[in-house]
VEXKOLLO-581575 format. One record per residue: y, x, z of N, C-alpha, C, O, CB in turn; residue in one letter. Coordinates in Angstrom, 1 decimal, m for minus. Glycine has a CB too. Layout:
N
<vexmar <Y X Z> <Y X Z> <Y X Z> <Y X Z> <Y X Z> "a">,
...
//
This chain:
86
<vexmar <67.2 110.0 92.6> <68.2 109.7 94.3> <68.0 110.3 95.2> <67.5 109.5 96.1> <68.2 108.6 95.1> "m">,
<vexmar <68.2 111.8 95.7> <67.7 112.3 96.7> <68.5 112.0 98.0> <69.7 112.1 98.1> <67.6 113.5 96.4> "s">,
<vexmar <67.7 111.6 99.3> <67.9 110.8 100.3> <68.9 112.3 100.8> <69.0 113.4 100.3> <66.5 110.1 101.1> "g">,
<vexmar <69.7 111.6 102.2> <70.8 113.0 102.9> <69.4 113.5 103.7> <68.4 112.9 104.0> <72.6 112.4 104.2> "l">,
<vexmar <69.8 114.7 104.0> <68.9 115.5 105.0> <69.8 115.7 105.7> <71.0 115.5 105.6> <68.1 116.6 104.7> "n">,
<vexmar <69.2 116.5 106.6> <70.1 116.6 108.2> <71.3 117.5 108.1> <72.3 117.6 108.8> <69.1 117.4 109.5> "n">,
<vexmar <70.9 118.1 107.1> <72.4 119.4 106.9> <73.5 118.7 106.3> <74.7 119.0 106.4> <72.2 120.9 105.8> "q">,
<vexmar <73.0 117.6 105.4> <74.1 116.5 104.9> <75.0 115.7 105.7> <76.2 115.3 105.6> <73.6 115.6 104.3> "s">,
<vexmar <73.9 115.3 106.6> <74.5 114.3 107.9> <75.4 115.0 108.6> <76.6 114.8 108.7> <73.4 113.9 109.1> "v">,
<vexmar <74.7 116.0 109.0> <76.0 116.9 110.0> <77.1 117.6 109.5> <77.9 117.9 110.3> <75.4 118.1 110.7> "l">,
<vexmar <77.2 118.0 107.9> <78.2 118.6 107.4> <79.2 117.1 107.2> <80.4 117.2 107.6> <77.7 119.5 105.9> "e">,
<vexmar <78.6 115.9 106.5> <79.7 114.9 106.7> <80.3 114.4 108.5> <81.4 114.1 108.7> <78.9 113.5 105.8> "v">,
<vexmar <79.3 114.4 109.3> <79.9 114.4 110.4> <81.2 115.4 110.8> <82.3 114.9 111.1> <79.0 114.6 111.2> "a">,
<vexmar <81.1 116.8 110.7> <81.6 117.5 110.6> <83.0 117.0 110.2> <83.9 116.8 111.0> <81.0 118.1 110.1> "g">,
<vexmar <83.3 116.7 109.0> <84.0 116.7 107.7> <84.8 115.1 108.1> <85.9 114.7 107.8> <82.8 116.8 105.9> "l">,
<vexmar <83.9 114.6 108.9> <84.6 113.0 109.4> <85.7 113.6 110.3> <86.9 113.3 110.1> <83.4 111.6 110.4> "l">,
<vexmar <85.4 114.3 111.4> <85.9 114.8 112.5> <87.4 115.6 112.1> <88.5 115.5 112.5> <84.6 115.8 113.2> "g">,
<vexmar <86.8 116.6 110.9> <88.1 116.9 110.5> <89.3 116.0 109.9> <90.5 116.2 110.1> <87.7 117.8 109.7> "v">,
<vexmar <88.7 115.1 109.2> <89.5 114.2 108.5> <90.1 113.5 109.5> <91.2 113.2 109.2> <88.9 113.2 107.4> "v">,
<vexmar <89.5 113.1 111.2> <90.5 112.2 112.0> <91.2 113.1 112.6> <92.3 112.7 112.9> <89.9 111.2 112.9> "l">,
<vexmar <90.9 114.2 113.0> <92.1 115.4 113.4> <93.3 115.2 112.5> <94.3 114.7 113.0> <91.6 117.0 113.2> "y">,
<vexmar <93.2 115.6 111.2> <94.2 115.6 110.6> <95.1 114.4 110.4> <96.3 114.7 110.3> <93.9 116.2 109.7> "i">,
<vexmar <94.7 113.0 110.3> <95.2 111.9 110.5> <96.0 111.6 111.5> <97.1 111.2 111.4> <94.4 111.2 110.4> "a">,
<vexmar <95.1 111.8 112.8> <95.9 111.5 113.9> <97.3 112.6 114.2> <98.3 112.1 114.6> <94.8 111.3 115.2> "s">,
<vexmar <97.3 114.2 114.0> <98.4 114.8 114.0> <99.4 114.2 112.6> <100.5 114.7 112.5> <97.9 116.4 114.0> "d">,
<vexmar <99.1 113.4 111.8> <99.8 113.5 110.4> <100.7 112.0 111.2> <101.9 111.7 111.0> <98.5 113.3 108.6> "f">,
<vexmar <99.9 111.3 111.8> <100.4 109.8 112.6> <101.2 110.1 113.5> <102.2 109.3 113.6> <99.5 109.0 113.3> "l">,
<vexmar <100.9 111.5 114.5> <102.0 111.6 115.4> <103.3 112.3 114.6> <104.5 111.9 115.0> <101.4 112.4 116.6> "l">,
<vexmar <103.2 113.3 113.6> <104.3 113.8 113.6> <105.1 113.1 112.6> <106.2 113.5 112.3> <104.2 115.1 113.6> "h">,
<vexmar <104.4 111.9 111.8> <105.1 111.2 110.9> <105.8 109.9 111.7> <106.5 109.1 111.1> <104.0 110.7 109.8> "g">,
<vexmar <105.7 110.0 113.1> <106.3 109.0 113.9> <105.6 107.8 114.2> <105.8 107.3 115.3> <107.3 108.7 113.3> "g">,
<vexmar <104.9 107.5 113.4> <103.7 105.9 113.5> <103.1 105.8 114.8> <103.2 104.7 115.3> <102.2 105.9 112.5> "l">,
<vexmar <102.6 106.7 115.6> <102.2 106.3 116.9> <102.8 107.5 117.7> <103.3 108.4 117.1> <100.6 106.1 117.2> "v">,
<vexmar <102.9 107.4 119.1> <103.8 107.7 120.5> <102.7 108.6 120.8> <101.7 108.3 120.2> <104.2 106.4 121.7> "r">,
<vexmar <102.6 109.6 121.6> <101.4 110.3 121.9> <101.1 109.9 123.6> <100.3 110.3 124.4> <101.6 112.0 121.5> "i">,
<vexmar <102.2 108.9 123.9> <102.0 107.9 125.2> <101.3 106.7 124.7> <101.6 105.8 125.4> <103.4 107.4 126.0> "s">,
<vexmar <100.7 106.6 123.9> <100.0 105.3 123.9> <98.3 105.8 123.6> <97.7 106.9 123.9> <100.7 104.3 122.6> "g">,
<vexmar <97.9 104.8 122.9> <96.2 104.4 123.2> <96.1 105.5 121.5> <95.8 106.7 121.4> <95.6 101.9 123.2> "y">,
<vexmar <96.4 104.9 120.8> <95.8 105.2 119.5> <95.5 106.8 119.7> <94.3 107.2 119.8> <96.9 104.7 118.2> "i">,
<vexmar <96.7 107.7 119.7> <96.4 109.0 119.2> <95.1 110.0 120.3> <94.4 111.0 119.9> <98.2 109.7 119.2> "y">,
<vexmar <95.1 109.5 121.6> <94.4 109.8 122.2> <92.6 109.5 121.8> <91.6 110.1 122.0> <95.1 109.4 123.1> "p">,
<vexmar <93.0 108.2 121.4> <91.6 107.3 121.1> <90.9 108.6 119.7> <89.9 109.3 119.6> <92.1 105.0 120.4> "a">,
<vexmar <92.1 108.3 118.8> <91.9 108.6 117.4> <91.1 110.3 117.7> <90.0 110.6 117.2> <93.6 108.6 116.4> "v">,
<vexmar <91.8 111.3 118.6> <91.2 112.3 118.7> <90.0 112.1 119.4> <89.1 112.2 118.6> <91.9 113.1 119.2> "y">,
<vexmar <89.7 111.9 120.2> <88.2 111.0 120.9> <87.4 111.0 119.8> <86.5 111.8 119.9> <88.3 109.4 121.4> "l">,
<vexmar <87.4 110.3 119.0> <86.4 109.7 117.9> <86.5 111.0 116.6> <85.8 111.0 115.6> <87.1 107.8 117.2> "t">,
<vexmar <87.3 112.1 116.9> <86.7 112.8 115.9> <86.5 113.8 116.5> <86.1 114.7 115.7> <87.3 112.9 114.7> "a">,
<vexmar <86.6 114.4 118.1> <85.8 115.3 118.5> <84.1 115.0 119.0> <83.4 115.8 119.7> <86.6 115.9 119.5> "d">,
<vexmar <83.8 114.0 118.7> <82.4 113.3 118.7> <81.6 114.0 117.6> <80.7 114.8 117.8> <82.5 111.6 118.5> "g">,
<vexmar <82.0 113.6 116.4> <81.7 114.1 115.0> <81.4 115.2 115.0> <80.2 115.6 114.7> <82.6 114.2 114.1> "p">,
<vexmar <82.6 116.2 115.5> <82.6 117.5 115.6> <81.9 118.1 116.0> <81.4 119.1 115.6> <83.3 118.0 115.9> "e">,
<vexmar <81.6 117.5 117.2> <80.8 118.1 118.2> <79.4 118.3 117.6> <78.8 119.3 117.2> <80.7 117.1 119.5> "f">,
<vexmar <79.0 116.8 117.5> <77.6 116.5 116.7> <77.3 117.4 115.5> <76.1 117.6 115.2> <77.7 115.2 116.1> "f">,
<vexmar <78.1 117.8 114.9> <78.2 118.8 113.3> <77.5 120.5 114.1> <76.6 121.2 113.6> <80.5 119.0 112.4> "s">,
<vexmar <78.1 121.0 115.3> <77.7 122.2 116.1> <76.3 122.1 116.2> <75.7 123.0 116.7> <78.4 122.4 117.6> "l">,
<vexmar <75.4 121.0 115.9> <74.0 121.6 116.2> <73.7 122.3 114.8> <72.7 122.9 114.7> <72.9 120.5 116.7> "s">,
<vexmar <74.4 122.2 113.8> <73.6 122.8 112.5> <74.0 124.0 112.7> <73.0 124.6 112.5> <73.9 122.3 111.1> "q">,
<vexmar <75.0 124.8 113.0> <75.2 126.3 113.0> <76.2 126.4 114.5> <77.5 126.3 114.5> <76.1 126.9 111.3> "s">,
<vexmar <75.6 126.6 115.6> <76.1 126.5 116.9> <76.8 127.6 117.1> <76.4 128.8 116.8> <75.2 126.3 117.9> "f">,
<vexmar <78.3 127.2 117.7> <79.0 128.4 118.1> <79.3 128.0 119.7> <79.8 126.9 120.0> <80.4 128.6 117.0> "s">,
<vexmar <79.0 129.0 120.6> <79.8 128.4 121.7> <81.5 128.4 121.9> <82.1 127.5 122.5> <79.3 129.1 122.9> "r">,
<vexmar <81.9 129.2 121.5> <83.3 128.9 121.5> <83.9 127.3 120.8> <84.8 126.6 121.3> <83.9 130.2 120.7> "s">,
<vexmar <83.3 127.1 119.8> <83.7 125.8 119.2> <83.2 124.9 119.8> <83.8 123.8 119.9> <83.4 125.5 117.9> "s">,
<vexmar <81.7 125.1 120.5> <81.3 123.9 121.7> <82.3 123.6 122.6> <82.8 122.5 122.8> <80.1 124.2 122.8> "a">,
<vexmar <82.9 124.9 123.3> <84.0 124.9 124.5> <84.9 124.3 123.9> <85.3 123.4 124.7> <84.5 126.1 125.1> "i">,
<vexmar <85.6 124.4 123.0> <87.0 123.6 122.3> <86.6 122.6 122.4> <87.3 121.9 123.1> <87.5 123.7 120.9> "i">,
<vexmar <85.3 121.9 121.8> <85.1 120.5 121.4> <84.8 119.4 123.0> <84.9 118.2 123.2> <83.8 120.5 120.1> "q">,
<vexmar <84.2 120.4 123.7> <84.0 120.1 125.4> <85.5 119.4 126.0> <85.7 118.3 126.4> <83.5 121.7 126.4> "t">,
<vexmar <86.3 120.5 125.8> <87.7 120.6 126.5> <88.2 119.5 125.9> <88.6 118.6 126.5> <88.6 122.0 126.3> "m">,
<vexmar <88.2 119.6 124.8> <89.1 118.5 123.4> <88.8 116.7 124.1> <89.5 115.8 124.1> <88.1 118.8 121.1> "l">,
<vexmar <87.5 116.8 124.5> <86.9 115.6 124.9> <87.2 115.1 126.2> <87.4 113.9 126.4> <85.5 115.7 124.8> "i">,
<vexmar <87.2 116.0 127.2> <87.8 116.1 128.2> <89.3 115.8 128.5> <89.7 115.4 129.6> <87.5 117.1 128.4> "v">,
<vexmar <90.0 116.1 127.6> <91.6 115.9 128.0> <91.5 114.9 127.0> <91.1 114.3 128.0> <93.0 117.2 127.9> "i">,
<vexmar <91.5 114.1 126.1> <91.1 113.1 125.3> <90.9 112.1 126.2> <91.4 111.0 126.1> <89.9 113.3 124.4> "s">,
<vexmar <90.0 112.4 127.4> <89.6 110.9 128.1> <90.5 111.0 129.6> <90.7 109.9 130.2> <87.3 110.8 128.5> "l">,
<vexmar <91.1 112.2 130.2> <91.7 112.4 130.9> <93.2 111.7 130.4> <93.9 111.1 131.2> <91.5 113.7 131.1> "f">,
<vexmar <93.7 111.8 128.8> <94.8 111.2 128.6> <94.7 109.6 128.3> <95.7 108.9 128.1> <95.4 111.9 127.6> "g">,
<vexmar <93.4 109.1 128.3> <93.2 107.6 128.2> <93.4 107.1 129.6> <94.0 106.0 129.8> <91.6 107.2 127.7> "i">,
<vexmar <93.0 107.8 130.6> <92.0 107.4 131.8> <93.9 106.9 132.4> <94.3 105.9 132.9> <90.6 109.2 132.9> "g">,
<vexmar <94.6 108.1 132.2> <96.1 108.2 132.4> <96.7 107.0 131.9> <97.2 106.1 132.7> <96.8 109.4 131.7> "r">,
<vexmar <96.7 106.9 131.1> <97.8 105.6 130.2> <97.1 104.7 130.8> <97.8 104.2 131.7> <97.9 105.3 128.2> "i">,
<vexmar <95.8 104.3 130.9> <95.1 102.9 131.8> <96.0 103.0 133.1> <96.9 102.2 133.4> <93.0 103.1 132.4> "i">,
<vexmar <95.6 103.9 133.7> <95.8 103.7 135.6> <97.8 103.2 135.6> <98.3 102.4 136.4> <95.4 106.1 136.8> "r">,
<vexmar <98.6 104.0 134.1> <99.9 103.8 134.7> <100.0 102.4 134.2> <100.4 101.5 134.9> <101.2 104.8 134.2> "f">,
<vexmar <99.6 102.2 133.0> <99.8 100.8 132.3> <99.1 99.0 133.1> <99.3 97.8 132.9> <98.8 101.2 130.9> "d">,
<vexmar <98.3 99.9 134.4> <97.7 98.9 135.2> <98.7 98.3 136.0> <98.4 97.4 136.8> <96.7 99.4 136.1> "a">,
//
């Protein structure tokens, strides 16, 4: 049995991010979560991390900018929810 190499780990991280993006959108559009709650931005933020990490395999400036902005927007949304719930 061969071990995981660096490229395999990055590919798995990227695929995990994709699965989390799709799951969060499915939950939102299926009416299972609200965009005003914590779950949607938290899942989106969780998806952004592995996606950003996977960019180290094949860097793309455009993708890095998108991932960075999605992380910032998710953090902004979570902060907004915390602020208004307090």
